[in-house]
N, C-alpha and C positions, 0 to 999 in steps of 0.2 A: 466359126464361119457359118456353119449350118444354122445355128441359133439366130445369128444376125440375118442371114438370108431369108429364113422362114418367117421371122418376125417382120421383116420389111415387106414381104409378100402379103402377110396377114394385115399389116397396116394399110396397104393399098386398098383392101376390101373392108376396112373398118366402117361400120354403119354410123358411128357417132364419135364425138371427140374423146370420150372417156376410154373407149376401146383403142382408139388411135394412140392415146397417151400411154396406155398399158403396153401396146406393142412396141412403142419407142423405148420404154424402160427395158423390156426384154431384149430388144435390139442392142441397147446400150450395154447390157450385161454380156452379150456375145462379143461386142466390140472390145470391152474391157478384158475379156479372156484372151482375145487375140493379142491385144497390146501387151499384156503381161507375159505371154508365152513366146512372142517373136524374138526378144533379145536372147533368150536361151538358145533358140534355133540358130540365130545368127552366129553365136559363139561356136556352135557345132560345125557350121559349114564354112567359116572364114578362118584365115590364119591370124594368130595373135598380133603379128606385125601390122595387119590391116584393120585392127579393131577400131582405131580412132576414125578412120575414113568410113568404115562400114556403119558405125553408129551415128556418124554425122548424117549419112544418107537416111538412116532409119529415123533420125530426129526430124527429117524434112517431110516425112509421110503425111503428118497432120496438116501443116500449112499447105503442102502441095495439093492434097485431096480437098481441103476446104476451099482453096482458090479455084480448083477445077469445078467444084459444085456451084460456087458463086457465078462462074462463067457459063456453065451449061444449064444451070437451074432455070434461068429465065426462058431458055429455048423449049423446055419441057412444059412451060405454062400453057402454051397453045394447045397442048394435048391433055392438060389436066395434071395436077400434082401427083396423082396416083401413078402416072407413067414413070415418074422419077423413082418412086418407091419400088415399082416393079423392076425397073432396070437395076437398081441397087441390089435388090434381092437376088436377081438372076446372076449378077456379077459375083456376089458373095458365095453363092452356091457353086458357081463354076470354079472359083478359087479353092473351095473346099474339096471338090473333086480332084483338082490338080494336086493339092497337098496330100491327098490320100494315096496317090500313085507315085509321088516323088520319093526317091530313096534318101534317107537321112542317116548319117553315121550314128552308131549307138551312143547314147548319153553316158558320160562318165558315172561311175558308181557314186552314190551319195556318201558323204563323210560319216564318221561315227556318231556325231551329234544328231539327235532326233529333231523332227520338225519343230516341236515345241521349244526346244533349246535354241534353235536358230531364230525363231520368231522373237523369243524373249531377248536374246542378245541384240537383235536388230532394233527392236523398239526402245531399248534402253541405251543404245549407243549414241553418244553426243553427236557424232558425225552424221548418223542417219537422221536424227531429229533435226539438225541444222539443215541438211539437204531437203528434208520434207517441208520445212518451213519456207525455204527458198523456192522450191518447186511449186508449193501451194500458192505463194505470192505471185509468181510468174503466171501460173495457170489462171488465177483469178483475173489478172489484168488481161491476159490473152483472150479468154473467153468473153470478158466484158467487151473488149474491142471488137472481136469477130462476131459476137452475137448481137450487139446493139448498134454497131456502126452502120450496117445497111439500112436498118429501120430509121436511124437518125437522118441519113441522107435522103430517104424517100419522104418521111413524114415532115421533117423540119426544113429541108432545103428544096424539096419538090423535085428531086431527080427521078428519072424513070427507074424501074426495077433493074433493067439491063445496065444502065449507067452506074447505079449504086453497086451492082454486082462487080462491074469492072474495077471500080475504085477500091472496093473492099478486097477483091482478089489481089490487086496490086499490093495492098497493105499486108495481106497475109503472106504473099510470096516473099516479101522482104524478110519476114520471119524465117521462112525456109532457107533463103540465101544466107541469113545469119548463122543458121545451124550448119550449113555446108562450110562456111568460112571458118567456123569454130573447129570443125574437123581438120581443115587444112592447117590452121594455126597449131593445133595439138600435134599433128603429124610432123610439123617443122620444129617441134621442141618448145613451143611457148607453153609455160606451165598453166595448168587448169585454174590456179588461183588468179591469174591475170586475165584469162579468157572470159571467165564467168562474169566478173564485175564490168568488164568492157562491154559485154553484151547487154 
């Protein structure tokens, strides 16, 4: 969170496009670290019986956040794009401060297998490979839609930035709703093999 926040603040002050791009890469590394660590934290603070619901809500963070940015982003344009970068940096740093003072239960002791054994087992497991391919395909389509759709609406259809943001945000929110619905279905006993293809 600190890396994300500091990189966002630095990006707001970038003197050129190359430095802005470099700060976005650093910001992305911080974001990736958060995304990879939160599921473990969620397991520590939630009950096993609630895991389907908890992870359904966690799965909605990206579409919810993307939709929020698509809606509020145009409002920041009147103050300059740097204002949005500054706001995001401050928010990330405030969350970092909050996480630093929140008490978390101790993590369970790691198993006997070393990290290298765990990694080797994971990358050679047919289930993990299939899941990676499925998630990679989903991610490709999701980011193609969310990344290109607003541009298409503005450049090809002539919509205003705020109208394109509203339409794109609605599309992205549908994804978040799907994640929440999947959590409800799993909680009601619908098997994962039926929920995933339906989505």
